[in-house]
Every structure is written in structure tokens, then in C-alpha cells.
C-alpha positions as CSV (number, residue, x, y, z in Angstrom):
1,X,119.5,93.7,78.2
2,X,120.2,91.1,75.2
3,X,120.3,87.5,76.9
4,X,123.3,86.3,78.8
5,X,125.3,89.3,79.1
6,X,125.2,90.5,82.8
7,X,123.0,93.7,84.3
8,X,125.1,96.2,84.4
9,X,125.8,97.8,88.1
10,X,123.1,100.6,88.2
11,X,120.5,97.7,87.5
12,X,122.2,95.4,90.2
13,X,120.7,95.2,93.5
14,X,123.5,96.5,95.6
15,X,122.6,100.1,93.7
16,X,120.0,100.6,96.4
17,X,122.5,100.2,99.3
18,X,124.9,101.9,97.4
19,X,123.3,104.5,97.1
20,X,121.1,104.8,100.5
21,X,124.1,103.5,102.8
22,X,123.2,100.7,105.5
23,X,121.9,101.1,109.0
24,X,119.2,99.4,111.3
25,X,117.3,102.8,111.5
26,X,113.8,104.4,110.0
27,X,116.3,106.7,107.9
28,X,116.9,103.8,105.8
29,X,113.4,102.3,105.3
30,X,111.9,103.3,102.2
31,X,109.3,102.7,99.1
32,X,110.4,103.8,95.8
33,X,108.4,104.8,92.3
34,X,110.2,103.2,89.0
35,X,108.9,105.4,86.4
36,X,109.9,105.3,82.4
37,X,110.1,108.9,81.4
38,X,109.8,107.7,77.3
39,X,106.8,106.5,77.3
40,X,107.7,102.5,77.1
41,X,105.9,100.3,79.7
42,X,108.6,98.4,82.1
43,X,107.6,95.8,84.7
44,X,109.3,96.5,88.2
45,X,110.1,94.1,90.9
46,X,111.9,94.3,94.2
47,X,113.8,91.1,95.4
48,X,115.3,91.1,98.4
49,X,117.9,89.1,100.6
50,X,118.2,89.1,104.1
51,X,119.3,87.5,107.6
52,X,116.4,88.4,109.5
53,X,117.4,88.8,113.7
54,X,120.1,86.4,113.2
55,X,116.9,83.1,113.0
56,X,116.0,83.6,109.4
57,X,117.6,83.9,106.4
58,X,116.0,83.6,102.4
59,X,115.0,85.9,100.0
60,X,111.8,87.1,98.6
61,X,110.5,89.5,95.7
62,X,107.3,91.3,95.2
63,X,106.2,92.5,91.6
64,X,105.4,96.7,91.9
65,X,102.2,97.7,92.3
66,X,100.6,99.6,89.1
67,X,98.8,102.2,91.1
68,X,97.9,103.4,94.1
69,X,94.6,103.3,95.6
70,X,92.5,103.9,98.7
71,X,91.6,100.3,100.0
72,X,94.5,97.5,100.0
73,X,93.4,93.5,100.6
74,X,95.4,91.2,102.5
75,X,94.0,86.9,102.7
76,X,96.6,85.7,105.3
77,X,98.8,86.7,107.8
78,X,99.8,84.8,111.2
79,X,100.7,86.0,114.4
80,X,101.7,82.8,115.9
81,X,104.8,82.0,117.1
82,X,108.0,81.8,114.2
83,X,106.1,84.2,112.5
84,X,106.7,88.0,112.1
85,X,104.0,89.9,110.0
86,X,104.4,93.7,108.6
87,X,102.7,95.9,106.5
88,X,104.2,98.3,104.2
89,X,102.3,101.8,103.7
90,X,103.4,104.4,101.0
91,X,102.0,107.4,100.9
92,X,103.0,108.8,97.0
93,X,100.9,111.5,98.2
94,X,101.6,115.2,99.2
95,X,99.1,114.9,102.2
96,X,99.2,112.9,105.0
97,X,97.1,109.9,104.9
98,X,94.5,108.8,107.6
99,X,94.9,105.1,107.2
100,X,92.5,102.2,108.8
101,X,93.7,98.7,109.5
102,X,90.8,96.3,110.0
103,X,92.4,92.6,111.3
104,X,89.7,90.1,110.3
105,X,91.0,86.8,112.6
106,X,90.2,83.2,112.1
107,X,88.2,83.0,115.2
108,X,85.5,85.1,113.8
109,X,86.8,88.5,115.2
110,X,88.2,91.8,114.0
111,X,90.2,94.2,115.5
112,X,91.3,97.7,113.9
113,X,94.2,100.0,114.2
114,X,94.4,103.7,113.1
115,X,98.0,105.3,111.7
116,X,98.9,108.4,110.1
117,X,101.2,108.1,107.1
118,X,103.4,111.7,106.5
119,X,102.8,113.0,103.2
120,X,105.7,111.2,100.5
121,X,106.9,108.7,102.6
122,X,106.0,105.4,104.2
123,X,105.2,103.2,107.2
124,X,105.7,99.8,108.5
125,X,103.2,98.4,110.8
126,X,104.9,95.1,113.3
127,X,101.4,93.2,113.0
128,X,102.9,91.7,116.3
129,X,102.7,94.8,117.9
130,X,98.9,94.9,118.4
131,X,98.1,91.7,117.6
132,X,99.9,90.1,119.9
133,X,101.6,86.3,119.3
134,X,99.5,83.2,120.2
135,X,99.2,79.7,119.0
136,X,95.5,79.9,117.9
137,X,93.2,81.5,115.3
138,X,92.6,84.8,117.0
139,X,96.6,85.3,115.6
140,X,95.6,83.9,112.1
141,X,94.5,87.2,110.2
142,X,93.7,88.6,106.5
143,X,93.8,92.1,106.6
144,X,92.2,95.3,105.0
145,X,94.4,98.9,104.7
146,X,92.3,101.7,103.8
147,X,93.2,105.3,103.6
148,X,89.7,107.5,105.0
149,X,90.9,110.7,103.6
150,X,91.0,110.5,99.8
151,X,94.8,109.8,100.0
152,X,95.8,107.2,97.5
153,X,98.4,105.0,99.2
154,X,100.2,101.0,97.9
155,X,100.2,98.6,100.7
156,X,102.1,95.5,100.8
157,X,102.5,92.6,103.6
158,X,106.1,90.9,103.8
159,X,106.5,88.1,106.7
160,X,109.2,86.6,108.2
161,X,109.1,82.6,109.6
162,X,110.6,79.9,110.7
163,X,108.3,77.1,110.4
164,X,108.3,73.5,111.8
165,X,111.7,72.0,112.3
166,X,114.0,75.0,111.4
167,X,112.3,75.9,107.8
168,X,112.8,79.5,108.0
169,X,112.4,82.4,105.1
170,X,109.8,85.3,103.7
171,X,107.4,86.7,101.4
172,X,105.8,89.4,100.5
173,X,102.9,90.4,98.6
174,X,101.2,93.4,97.2
175,X,97.7,93.7,98.1
176,X,94.8,93.7,96.0
177,X,93.3,96.6,95.3
178,X,89.5,96.5,93.9
């Protein structure tokens, strides 16, 4: 696109909502594969703007993963009050992915969570649903998201927050895949 010209409607953020519709249910959660079909290299990102549960507004942006892998690492997350972390796991393969999440907590302890991600789909893990919420080091975490049955997956960690004296927002990151 030439500099200074607006993006055509099919490239605007509204295009996804216009295609999938809008509702607060699992049928409207999605992952996407963006692929160039004529041999050119592209970079894909996903900006998202939100009013999260009426207490947190803002936006975040994440660059797409370069490829699926069996393991993704996340350096930081927290389940302290005012923070809502998630792990989103995409399975682009044709077989269910058996996934183990290992939480490495700030107090030195670990916890694990297992789930199966259906073929060609994604699952969203509400981390607080597993680790709970408290204002201590045991609720700060790093995470390893690993597929244990040979499928390649993609994992990202969005987090929404109300920090300090009313600073709200969110951020998102794709995990590191060695």
C-alpha cells in the first residue's frame, strides 16, 4: 500500500468482526493462519482494542508466530488482584494436541495443568481459574506450554490489568519457541 493511502476495507480490523460476527461465546473466539500464496514474504500482526469486562480499556498488538512448535515459554505473568492473564493455545494440526502447562511460580514452587486442544482449533486457559488470585509471589509465574504427543502448537499470553491508581490496559506476547 502506498504511503498516505488508506487501507481498503478488507484490510481493516473490522473485517474479522464483519466476517465472523460478534458474540460473547466460544464460537466467536478464533485463531488464524495468515499465509501468502504467491511466494512473497509477509509480516502479520493482530492489533486488538477492548473494553474488558467494563473495568479495563485499551489495546494491544502481537506479531504472528513464525511457525508452530512443540514448546513455548513465557517469562512473566501474574494472578495478583487487578490482573487477568490467559494462555491461548492454537492447534493447527489434524489431531488433538495433548498440552501440559508448567507454571514456575515466584515463590520457587511449580504447578501443572493438562488439557487437550481439538484439531484445527484453539483453547483459552484462564490462568486464575487454575492458580487462583492473591497478592504474593506464589501468584507471579513464568510458564512452559508443551505439547506432549507430537503435535505442533502456537501459544500466546494476553493479560488485562488495572494497575495502581487506575492505570488500565492489556498486552499480549507470543511465547518463545527454542
